[in-house]
C-alpha positions as CSV (number, residue, x, y, z in Angstrom):
1,M,93.1,120.2,-33.8
2,C,93.7,117.3,-34.8
3,K,92.8,114.2,-32.4
4,K,94.3,111.0,-33.2
5,L,92.9,107.7,-32.0
6,V,95.5,105.1,-30.7
7,F,95.0,101.3,-30.1
8,L,97.1,98.9,-27.7
9,S,97.4,95.3,-27.5
10,F,100.4,93.7,-26.3
11,L,101.9,89.8,-27.7
12,L,103.2,88.0,-25.3
13,F,105.9,85.4,-26.2
14,L,106.5,83.0,-22.9
15,F,108.2,79.4,-22.8
16,A,106.0,78.1,-20.7
17,V,103.7,79.6,-17.4
18,S,100.2,80.6,-18.6
19,A,96.9,79.1,-17.3
20,Q,95.9,80.1,-21.2
21,A,98.6,77.8,-22.5
22,N,100.7,75.2,-20.8
23,L,99.3,74.9,-16.7
24,V,97.3,72.2,-17.7
25,A,96.0,71.3,-13.6
26,Y,96.9,73.6,-10.6
27,Y,95.6,72.9,-7.1
28,P,96.2,76.2,-4.7
29,F,94.4,74.1,-1.7
30,E,92.4,77.2,-0.4
31,G,89.8,75.3,1.3
32,N,89.1,73.0,-1.6
33,A,91.2,70.5,-4.0
34,N,89.5,72.4,-7.2
35,D,91.6,72.4,-10.5
36,M,92.2,76.1,-11.0
37,S,94.0,76.0,-14.2
38,G,91.1,76.9,-16.5
39,Y,92.5,74.5,-19.3
40,G,90.5,71.7,-20.7
41,T,88.3,69.8,-18.4
42,V,88.2,70.7,-15.1
43,A,90.1,67.8,-12.8
44,N,88.8,68.8,-9.6
45,G,90.5,66.5,-6.5
46,T,88.5,64.4,-4.7
47,L,89.8,64.0,-0.8
48,V,90.2,60.8,0.3
49,G,90.3,59.9,3.9
50,S,90.5,63.3,6.2
51,P,92.8,65.8,5.2
52,T,92.8,69.2,6.8
53,F,93.5,72.6,5.5
54,E,96.1,74.4,7.4
55,A,98.7,77.4,6.5
56,G,100.6,77.3,3.9
57,P,104.1,78.6,3.1
58,A,104.6,82.5,3.1
59,N,102.0,84.4,0.5
60,F,100.0,81.3,-0.3
61,G,97.4,80.7,1.8
62,Q,96.0,77.5,2.9
63,A,97.9,74.1,2.4
64,L,96.8,70.3,2.4
65,K,97.7,68.6,5.5
66,I,97.5,64.6,4.6
67,S,98.7,61.2,6.2
68,T,98.5,58.0,6.0
69,G,95.1,56.9,4.3
70,N,94.7,61.0,3.2
71,Y,95.2,61.8,-0.3
72,V,93.8,63.7,-3.8
73,N,92.5,61.4,-6.3
74,C,92.5,63.9,-9.6
75,G,91.3,61.0,-11.9
76,A,92.5,60.3,-15.3
77,D,91.7,62.9,-17.6
78,S,94.0,63.1,-20.8
79,K,95.5,65.9,-19.9
80,F,97.5,64.5,-17.3
81,S,98.8,61.7,-20.0
82,I,102.0,64.3,-20.9
83,T,104.4,62.5,-23.6
84,G,106.6,65.7,-24.1
85,P,108.1,68.1,-22.4
86,I,107.0,68.9,-18.4
87,T,106.8,70.4,-15.4
88,V,105.5,69.2,-12.1
89,C,105.7,71.8,-9.1
90,A,104.4,71.4,-5.8
91,W,105.7,73.2,-2.0
92,I,105.8,70.5,0.5
93,K,106.9,70.2,4.4
94,V,107.5,66.7,5.2
95,N,106.3,65.8,8.6
96,A,107.5,61.9,8.4
97,W,108.7,59.5,5.9
98,T,106.5,56.3,6.5
99,T,107.9,54.0,3.6
100,N,110.4,53.8,0.5
101,W,109.3,56.3,-2.5
102,N,106.5,58.2,-1.0
103,A,104.3,59.6,-3.4
104,I,104.0,63.4,-3.7
105,V,102.6,63.9,-7.4
106,T,102.4,60.9,-9.5
107,K,100.7,59.5,-12.3
108,G,101.3,56.0,-11.6
109,D,104.5,54.2,-11.3
110,T,104.7,54.2,-15.1
111,T,104.7,57.6,-16.4
112,W,105.9,60.8,-14.6
113,R,105.9,60.9,-10.6
114,L,107.4,63.5,-8.4
115,H,108.3,61.2,-5.3
116,R,111.0,60.7,-2.2
117,N,114.1,59.1,-3.5
118,N,114.0,55.9,-2.2
119,A,114.7,55.7,1.4
120,T,116.8,58.9,1.6
121,D,115.9,62.6,2.5
122,N,115.9,63.8,-1.1
123,I,113.7,64.3,-4.1
124,N,113.2,62.0,-7.4
125,F,111.7,63.1,-10.6
126,T,111.4,60.4,-13.3
127,C,109.8,60.1,-16.6
128,S,109.3,56.6,-17.6
129,G,109.7,55.8,-21.1
130,V,112.4,58.3,-21.6
131,N,115.8,57.1,-22.1
132,G,117.8,58.5,-19.3
133,G,114.4,60.0,-17.4
134,S,115.4,60.2,-14.0
135,A,117.1,63.2,-11.7
136,T,117.7,62.7,-8.3
137,G,118.1,65.6,-5.8
138,T,121.0,65.8,-2.8
139,T,118.8,68.6,-0.8
140,N,117.2,67.2,2.4
141,V,113.9,67.8,2.4
142,R,112.8,66.4,5.8
143,D,114.1,69.3,7.9
144,G,110.9,70.5,9.1
145,Q,111.0,73.4,6.7
146,W,108.9,74.3,3.3
147,H,110.6,73.5,0.3
148,H,109.5,74.4,-3.2
149,L,109.8,71.4,-5.5
150,A,110.1,71.2,-9.6
151,G,110.5,68.7,-11.7
152,V,111.4,69.4,-15.7
153,W,111.7,67.2,-18.8
154,D,112.4,69.5,-21.8
155,G,113.3,66.9,-24.3
156,A,116.8,66.8,-23.9
157,N,117.3,67.2,-20.1
158,I,115.5,66.2,-16.9
159,T,115.9,68.5,-14.2
160,L,115.2,68.3,-10.5
161,Y,114.9,71.9,-8.9
162,V,114.4,72.6,-5.0
163,D,113.9,75.9,-3.7
164,G,114.7,77.5,-7.1
165,K,117.7,75.9,-7.9
166,V,119.1,72.9,-9.8
167,D,119.1,70.1,-7.0
168,G,119.9,67.3,-9.7
169,T,120.0,66.8,-13.9
170,A,120.6,64.4,-16.2
171,A,120.8,64.1,-20.1
172,T,118.2,62.1,-21.9
173,T,118.6,60.2,-25.3
174,G,115.5,60.0,-26.9
175,G,111.9,58.3,-26.0
176,S,108.7,59.8,-24.5
177,T,107.1,59.6,-21.4
178,A,104.6,56.5,-21.0
179,T,100.8,56.7,-20.7
180,T,98.7,55.1,-18.4
181,T,95.1,54.9,-17.6
182,L,95.4,55.1,-13.6
183,S,94.6,58.2,-12.0
184,M,97.0,61.1,-11.0
185,M,97.1,61.3,-7.4
186,I,98.4,63.6,-4.9
187,G,100.1,62.2,-1.9
188,E,99.8,58.7,-3.3
189,N,100.8,56.2,-5.9
190,A,98.2,54.7,-8.0
191,T,100.3,52.1,-9.4
192,Y,101.5,51.0,-5.9
193,T,99.0,52.3,-3.3
194,G,100.7,52.4,0.1
195,R,103.0,54.6,-0.7
196,P,101.4,57.9,1.3
197,Y,102.9,61.1,1.7
198,D,102.7,62.4,5.3
199,G,103.4,66.3,5.9
200,W,101.7,69.5,4.3
201,I,101.7,70.3,0.6
202,D,100.2,73.0,-1.5
203,E,100.6,74.6,-4.7
204,V,100.4,72.0,-7.3
205,R,101.4,72.8,-10.9
206,I,101.3,70.4,-13.7
207,Y,102.4,72.1,-17.2
208,N,102.7,70.6,-20.6
209,N,105.9,72.2,-21.3
210,A,109.3,72.9,-19.9
211,L,109.6,75.7,-17.7
212,S,113.0,78.1,-17.6
213,A,114.6,78.5,-14.4
214,G,113.3,82.1,-14.4
215,E,109.8,80.8,-14.6
216,I,110.4,78.2,-12.3
217,L,112.0,81.0,-9.7
218,A,108.8,83.2,-10.9
219,V,106.6,80.5,-9.8
220,M,108.4,79.5,-6.5
221,T,107.9,83.5,-5.2
222,G,104.1,83.6,-6.6
223,A,105.3,85.6,-9.5
224,K,102.4,86.5,-12.0
225,G,103.5,85.4,-15.6
226,L,101.2,88.2,-17.3
227,P,101.5,92.1,-17.2
228,S,99.3,93.6,-14.5
229,D,97.8,97.3,-12.5
230,P,96.8,98.9,-16.0
231,K,96.8,102.6,-15.7
232,P,94.4,103.8,-16.3
233,A,92.4,100.9,-14.4
234,D,90.5,98.3,-16.2
235,K,87.2,99.6,-16.9
236,A,87.7,103.1,-15.7
237,T,85.4,105.7,-16.7
238,E,85.6,109.7,-17.5
239,V,89.4,109.1,-18.6
240,P,90.7,112.9,-19.5
241,I,90.9,112.5,-23.3
242,D,94.8,114.3,-22.6
243,V,95.8,110.9,-20.0
244,G,99.3,111.2,-22.0
245,E,100.1,107.6,-21.8
246,I,98.9,104.1,-20.9
247,S,101.2,102.1,-18.5
248,W,101.3,98.7,-16.6
249,T,103.6,96.1,-14.6
250,P,105.4,93.8,-16.6
251,G,105.1,89.9,-15.6
252,D,107.4,88.6,-13.6
253,F,109.0,86.2,-16.6
254,I,110.1,89.4,-17.8
255,L,111.9,90.4,-14.8
256,A,113.2,87.5,-14.3
257,D,114.6,86.8,-17.7
258,G,114.5,89.7,-19.7
259,G,112.5,90.8,-22.6
260,T,110.3,93.1,-24.6
261,H,106.8,94.5,-25.5
262,N,104.9,94.5,-28.1
263,V,102.1,97.1,-28.3
264,F,98.5,97.3,-30.3
265,F,95.5,99.8,-29.4
266,G,92.1,100.2,-30.5
267,T,88.2,100.9,-30.1
268,D,87.1,97.4,-31.4
269,E,87.3,94.7,-28.8
270,T,87.4,92.0,-31.5
271,S,90.1,93.5,-33.4
272,V,92.2,93.8,-30.1
273,A,91.6,90.2,-29.3
274,N,92.8,89.2,-32.1
275,A,95.5,91.4,-33.4
276,A,98.7,89.8,-34.1
277,I,102.1,91.5,-35.6
278,A,101.6,90.1,-38.9
279,N,98.0,91.4,-39.1
280,T,97.2,94.3,-36.6
281,L,93.2,94.2,-37.5
282,G,93.2,98.1,-37.8
283,T,94.8,98.8,-34.6
284,T,98.3,100.4,-33.8
285,L,101.4,98.7,-33.4
286,Y,104.1,99.7,-31.3
287,Q,107.0,96.9,-31.9
288,G,109.8,95.8,-29.5
289,L,109.6,98.3,-26.4
290,D,111.7,97.8,-23.8
291,V,109.7,100.4,-21.3
292,N,106.6,99.3,-19.7
293,N,104.3,102.3,-21.0
294,V,103.3,104.1,-24.3
295,G,102.6,107.6,-25.1
296,L,99.3,108.9,-26.2
297,D,98.3,111.8,-28.7
298,Q,95.2,113.3,-27.4
299,L,92.2,110.8,-27.8
300,E,88.5,111.0,-28.7
301,Y,85.6,112.2,-26.2
302,G,83.3,109.6,-24.7
303,T,85.1,106.4,-27.0
304,T,85.9,103.3,-25.3
305,Y,89.1,102.0,-26.1
306,Y,90.5,98.3,-25.8
307,W,94.2,97.3,-25.0
308,R,95.7,93.8,-24.7
309,V,98.6,93.0,-22.7
310,D,101.0,90.1,-23.6
311,E,104.9,90.1,-23.6
312,V,108.1,89.1,-25.4
313,N,110.3,86.7,-23.0
314,I,113.7,85.5,-24.1
315,P,114.1,81.7,-23.3
316,S,115.1,79.7,-26.2
317,K,112.0,78.5,-27.3
318,P,109.2,80.7,-26.6
319,G,105.4,80.1,-26.8
320,T,102.6,82.2,-27.8
321,V,99.9,83.5,-25.5
322,K,97.4,86.4,-25.0
323,G,97.3,88.6,-22.1
324,N,94.0,90.0,-20.7
325,I,91.9,92.5,-22.5
326,W,91.4,95.8,-20.7
327,N,89.6,98.8,-21.4
328,F,88.6,102.3,-20.3
329,K,86.0,105.2,-21.7
330,T,87.3,108.8,-22.0
331,E,85.1,111.7,-20.7
332,L,82.3,113.2,-22.4
333,E,83.0,116.4,-24.2
334,G,79.8,117.7,-22.3
335,Y,77.5,116.5,-19.4
336,P,73.7,116.6,-19.4
337,L,72.8,118.0,-16.2
338,E,69.2,117.4,-14.3
339,P,67.5,120.4,-13.1
340,A,68.0,119.1,-9.5
341,Q,72.0,119.2,-10.2
342,I,72.0,122.9,-10.1
343,I,71.7,123.6,-6.8
344,N,72.3,127.4,-6.6
345,V,71.8,130.0,-9.6
346,T,73.5,133.7,-9.0
347,A,73.7,136.8,-11.1
348,S,75.7,139.9,-11.3
349,E,74.3,142.3,-8.8
350,N,72.9,145.3,-10.9
351,P,71.4,143.9,-14.3
352,V,67.8,144.8,-14.8
353,Y,65.6,141.7,-15.8
354,P,61.4,141.0,-15.4
355,D,60.6,138.9,-12.6
356,E,59.6,136.0,-15.2
357,Q,63.4,135.9,-16.6
358,E,65.4,135.8,-13.2
359,P,68.5,133.5,-13.3
360,N,66.6,130.6,-11.9
361,M,64.5,130.6,-15.1
362,T,67.7,129.3,-16.7
363,C,67.5,125.7,-15.1
364,N,63.8,124.8,-14.5
365,E,62.9,124.4,-17.7
366,S,60.5,127.1,-18.0
367,G,63.1,128.4,-20.8
368,L,63.0,125.5,-23.2
369,D,61.9,125.7,-26.7
370,A,60.1,123.0,-28.4
371,N,63.5,121.0,-29.2
372,D,64.3,121.1,-25.4
373,M,67.2,123.6,-26.4
374,H,67.6,127.0,-24.4
375,S,65.2,129.5,-26.0
376,T,66.5,132.4,-28.1
377,E,63.5,134.3,-27.3
378,L,63.4,137.2,-25.7
379,A,59.8,136.1,-23.7
380,T,61.6,133.5,-22.4
381,M,65.0,133.5,-22.3
382,W,67.2,135.2,-19.4
383,L,67.6,138.4,-20.4
384,G,70.2,141.6,-18.0
385,M,70.4,144.5,-19.1
386,A,73.6,146.5,-17.5
387,D,75.2,150.4,-18.1
388,E,78.4,149.0,-19.6
389,P,79.8,145.5,-21.3
390,G,81.2,142.6,-18.8
391,Q,79.0,143.9,-15.8
392,V,76.4,141.1,-16.9
393,W,77.3,137.5,-15.8
394,I,75.4,134.6,-14.3
395,Q,77.2,131.8,-12.0
396,Y,76.1,128.0,-11.8
397,E,76.6,125.8,-8.5
398,F,76.7,122.4,-9.4
399,D,76.1,119.6,-6.7
400,R,79.5,118.0,-7.9
401,V,82.1,118.0,-10.6
């Protein structure tokens, strides 16, 4: 029988959301103000004053409760100096407005900022330096409820989303967002201190690209941007060689915006990690799939297979990002057993054999030759005789299967 090795990986083309490519800062506020983006220099926030960690929006664990005199200073790392397309997201629940232009997430007052719109109950997102770079919403966010905010500038339009829907938008006519050496702050404005936010805030995300409406909805709902739930499970062992297929759960950007998968599969981890459509590096390519599984021919025994899962989204400006490397190992063709693992040996009832050749001699190492193989010598092998063919048999019971 011909056995065929199959190798899988996926190339994922996303417009924006990915810790590897576009998520430059991420503050989930799960008991601390650490930057969990994994992008560039870690920009952990410093808690100023005495903010507390309390219950956040549904499905998002804890949130940060801040008020006058409390805020988070995230520093002035260069990754916050985003001059081109940008997205700033946060969940908020307003307790009270204490002054005009209360700061939510800001890089001072001369670059980009997500804040209260003057003295209203609405939100404003501004990118100073961009011609026409200001979007103001109409939704009342001071109603004691959680609201998800997202400010986006894509180079042509600046848009404010509230709860996943467009709340304000404006066309822009050139320019780029100005920069400053001031700190990025959550709940305060480094240019005009004294504009504190009073309320709860959670899931602060900053991207150096513009998210699509579908991606913002996925972020708001806690959707994952990459495929997940691989089958066979990651690092699974003893996978049958006739497992038949590999499958996964598509990322929520595919579910939100549609798209396809490109699939590569192989036994070399480095090749799978670096494979591309233009150069598969010896892996097998399945391109343009609109399903979330790939059929496999029979695999090889005792072999580790690697696969990478990416996706092809349909936003008008897709970016490229790689998914995770998963692997599994197939079953062995045969399994070595220690004598202790054979817990009982029985034979047919009527064979004739000398005492020194009784059935248990086959698993107590007494019947091995010089190469540790079962002996074929009559003096040491198990020997049973019967009147008719087929009447002699031997049976082993193991401690597990």
